N, C-alpha and C positions, 0 to 999 in steps of 0.2 A: 045205620050200617055204612052208608056212604062216608059219613064224617070220620068214622073209625078207620076205614081203609085209607082215606086221604091223609089222615093224621099220621098213620104208620108209614106211609110212603114218603111224606115230607121228612119225617124223623130219620128214616134210613138215609135219605139223600144228604141231609145236613151233616150226619155223622161221617159219611164218606168224604164229603168235601171239606171237612174240618182238617183234613190232612193237607200237606203242602201241595199247591197247585202250580204246575209249570205251564206258562204260555209263551211259546217260542223260546227266546233266550232270556226272558224275564221271569223271575221267580217271585211269587207273592205268597206270603204266609197267612193262613187263616187259623184263628183260635176261637173255639166256641166258649161261650160263657157258661157258668153254672145255671142249671134250670133253663137251658137254651129255649125250650119250647113251652115253658111254664105258662106263658101268656099267648101262645100261638094258637089261634083258632082258625079253622077252615070252614067256609060256608058251603063250598061246592067245588067239584073238580071236573075237568074234561080230559079228553085223551091227549097224549103228548104230541101227536102228529098235528094237532090243530092249534098249537101255541104260537102267539105273536106277542110283540112287546111294544109298549107305548111309553114315551118319556113323560115324567111328571114334574111337578114344581120343585124348586130348590129347597133343600132342608139341610144345608151344611154350614158349619161354623167352626172356628178354632176353639170357641168356648161352648162345649156341648154337655148335655146331661147324659153321661155314659150309662147311667142306670136304665135308660130307655132302650138301650141296644140289646138285641137278642143274640147278636153274632158280631164277631170282630174280624176285620181283615187288616193285615199290616203290610204295608208296601213302602217303597222308597221313591222319592222324587225322581221323575224320569221313567218310572216303570209303568207298564200297562196293567191296570187293576180290573179284575172281572168279578162280578158278583154271580156265583154259579147257582142261583136259585132255580129249582125245578119242581114242578108239581104235576101230579097225575089226577085226573078227574075220573072216578069210576063210572060216571055216566057218559064219559066220552064227550063232554061239552067242550066247546072252544074256549081256551084260556088266553087272557091277556095279562102281560106284566107291565108294571109301571115303576120306573126308577126316578127318584128325584135327582136333580143336578148335583154334581157335575157329570153324572153318568148318562150315557146315551140310551137309546131305546133297546140296545142289545145288552145293557148292563155292563158296558165297558167305559173305562176312563183312562186316557193316556195322560198321566201326570207330567208335570214339567217342573223345572227349578222355580222355586217360589211357592209351591203348593204345600209346603210343610204344614202340618196341623192335623187336627182330628175333625172328622166330618160325620154327622149323623144323617145317614141316607135312608129315606123311606122307600121300602119295597112293597108293592101291592100286587096281588093276583086276583083276577076276576073272571067269572064265567059269563059275565054279561048281566047277571042278576044279583049274585052275591059276591062279596070281595073280602079279602083278608089282608091286613097290613102289618108289617113288622119294621123295626129299625135295625139297620146294620151300622156298626161303628167302623169307619174307615180311618185308620191311623197312618198318615203319610209321614214317614221319617225323613229327616233332612239328608239329602244326598251330599256326598263329598264335593265341595266346590273346587273348581279349578283356581289356580292362583290369581290374585288381583295384580294387575300390572299398570303402572302409571309412568309414562315416559314423556320427555319433552317432545312437542310436535315438530319443532325446527331447531337445528343447531347451526350456527353460522361461525365460520372461522376463516382465516386467511391462509394462503399457501404457506407451508413450512410450520404451521401451528398444529397442535395435536387435537384431534376430535375425541372427546370422551362422552360416551353415552351412559348417563347415570339415571337409572330407573328405580322407582319405589316398588318393591315386591312384597305382597302379603299373602300368606296362606292361612286361612281361618283355622284349619285343622292342625297347623304346625307341621305339615308334611314337608319332606325335603323337596326343594324346587330346583330344577335345572334350567339355566338361562342359556339361550342360544341366539346366534345372530346370522342372518342371511342377507344376501344382497351385496352392497358395495363393501361392507365390513363383515368380518367373520369373528371379530372379538369386540370387546367394549371400547377399545381405544385404537386409534390409528394416527400416525404422524404423517401429515400431508407433505407434499413436496411441490416444487415448481412444476407446473403442467397439470396439476390436479384441479384447477379451477373448473367449476361446474356445479350442477345440482344432482344429488344422488338420493337413493332410498335405501334404508336399512330396516329389515323386519326383525323385531325383537320378540322372542318366544319365551314364555315362562311355562314350564310343564311340571306337573306332579303326577302321581299315580292315577289321578282321576281324569285329567284332561289338560288342555293347553289354552293359554291366552296369548294373544299376539297384538302388537302395535307396530305401526309404521312410523319411522322417524325420518324426517326430511333433512338431509345434510346439504348445506350450501357452503361451497369453498370459493371464497372470493380471490380474484387474481391479486397477487402481491407484486408490486413493482420491484424490479431488480436494478440496482444501481449499475452504472457503466463499469467496465473492467479496464484498468490500465495495466499493461504488462510492466514488469519491473524495469525501472530506469537505472542504468548503470552510471556511476560517477564518471565525470569527464575532466580532462586536464588540457588546457590550451595555453598559448602564449598571448601576450598583449598584441593587439591588431589582427589576431586570428579569428575569423568569423565562426560563430557557433549556430547551428540549426538543430532544434529539438524536433524529432519526428517520433512521437510516442505512438504505440500501437494500442488503439482504444476500440473496444467492442461493447455491444449492448445485447444481452441475451434475449431481451424482449423485442429487439428490432427497432427500438426507439431512436429518433434522431438525437445525436450527441453533440454538444458544444464544448470545445476545449479552449481553456485559457491558461496563461502563463504568468508567473509572478515576475516582478521587476528584477533585473533590468531588461528582460526580454519583451519584445513587442507582441502584438496579438497573433503573429504568425510563428512565434517561437524562435525568433532570430535575434542575435545580438553580436556586435563586434566590439570586444573590449579594446579600449584605447590605452595609450601609455599612461601609467598611473593607476590603472584598474587592477593591479596585482592584488590577489587575495583569494579567499574561499567564499563561495556563495551557496546558500541553501536555496535551491530552485524548486518551486512547487508547481506541478501540473495538475489542473483541475478539470474534471469531465463531469458534465451534468446532462441528464435527459429531461430536465424541467421539473422532475419530481425528487429525484435523489442525486446526491453528489458523491463523487469519489476523488480523492487526492492522492498524489504520489510525489515524493520528494527525493531529489538526488543532489549531490554536491558537485559544484563546478569550481575547479581550481584554475585560476588565471596566474600563470607564471610571468615574471618580469621579462620583458624582451630588452636586451642590451642595445643601447643606442651609442653610436660613435660620437666622440667629442666634436665640438664645433669650433672651428678655427676661423676667426674673423679675417676678412681679406687684408692682405698686406700690400701696400702700394709699392710700385717699383722704386728703386733707390738710385739717385744720381748724386755723385760726390766728385770732388777733385782730389787729386793725389795729396796725401798727407792728412786727409780728414778721417774722422772716426765714423765707422758705420755701426749703427745700432738698429737692429730689426725690431719693430714694435709688435711683438707677438701677443695676441690676446685670444685666449681659448677657454672653453668651459665644457663640462660634461653634463648633459641634461639629466642623467641618472644620479648625478652627484658623486660619480666615481672619481678617484684620484687619477690625474693625468700626468704624463711625462712629455717633455718636448725634446726633440732631437733635430740636428741640422746635418745636412749632407750637401756635397757639392763644393763650391768655392770657399764657403765658410763652414766651420764646424761648431760655431756657437752663435749667440745672438749679437756679438760685437766683433768688430775687426778694424784694426788700425791700418789704413792704407799707406803705401810707401810711394816714393817718387818714381818708382819703376813700374807701378801697377797699371799705368796708362800706356805703357810701351810694350805690349806683348808682340810676339812674332817679329821681333827685330825692328819695331818702329822706334826711330830715334830722332824724329823731327818734332818740331813744335806742333801742338794741336792733335797729338795722338789721343785716341779714345779706345778704351777697352771695355768689353761687356762680359759680365760673369753671371752665373746662375747658382742660386742656393735653394735647396728644398727644405722647407720647415715641416716637421711632422709632429702631430700631437696624438697620444694614444692612451686608452684606459686599460691597456693590457690585453684587450681582445680586439677592439676595433680602433681604427685610427683615421685621421684626416690630414691631408698634406696640401701644401701650396708651394709652387716654385716662384721664387722672387728674382726679378731681373735687377742686376746691379750694374750701373754704368759708372766707370771711373774715367774722369777727364784729365788731360794733361794740365799740369800747373807750371807756369814759368817760374824759374828759380833765379835769384839774383846772383851776380858774379861772386866768386870767392877768391880771396888772396891766397897766393901760394908763396910762402916765405922759405927762404933757406937755400 
């Protein structure tokens, strides 16, 4: 009679729990097999109030003999699965349940990712004298996996270069994946600028409907040296003999010390005085360096010819006697090669003069030994500039022989 009552009680319980069982927010489906209790035997029962549970040995495998199972429970990785076995002993005896691993003594198993497979779990009930055992098939289905994300650990660039985070993303189920970026970057690429030098972290997130995977990428931006800056140099025009001083405005955005040099004919201080004959156009290069990078700037310097006056060689004073020819030895040249003209002013109006016997008797002097002094200015010119010299001419009296007067 006891066995009959216990059998009917267990049968009723299993039929009820064959329906869907909700545990918290996790749903586990139970499906009974045909002839669920065909091989189920009960040796003894006890009252419900005296039931405790004890864990048993492991009896699970992904390769199982499903024909041994009397009952099937289906769940998904990550769910809490419970074996809701319950028995009543008409004699009120104390009952103990035993569940093989991975279930605990309460008949609970919190699955996790990686537990996919079929497990044959042995469930036993005992009143301390007699026991009954059955196998329950636990079918753990594969849960939807979050995307797999593989990103570079470190990316190194220099200032002004573009950082591009390229990650490999795989979703086993082929679900749409949304990629997001947090931290120093909000997109997959970023063009750095001067001043961005430093180390940064970017969190890359890959998310589908089931979950999220994230990785942290370290971004190293190295300082990039900036070459010195030379402000634009304007072309210059000077004349020969006019000094030139170059004063470029040079700066370095990194605050580095800058050395400035100049191309020939300028000296190391940027100074040059063109001489006569330096007429022409010069391409002048100014170079600035901070020891790492160099900047150059070029401008044109035009040197104009500066006109020079003709050169008149000194003319010695002239001393003659009356009746002699005066010839002034004018010698002149133009250093620029310009054509020159010679002019005379004063007592003479040309380079030659034939004196007379009266030239030594100026101012009424009519005695023997008279002497007369005259001045003539010789001028040479290139049309712009000129050179002059005053020449002193002394005419001495000459004694003349007597002359016959006939008639």
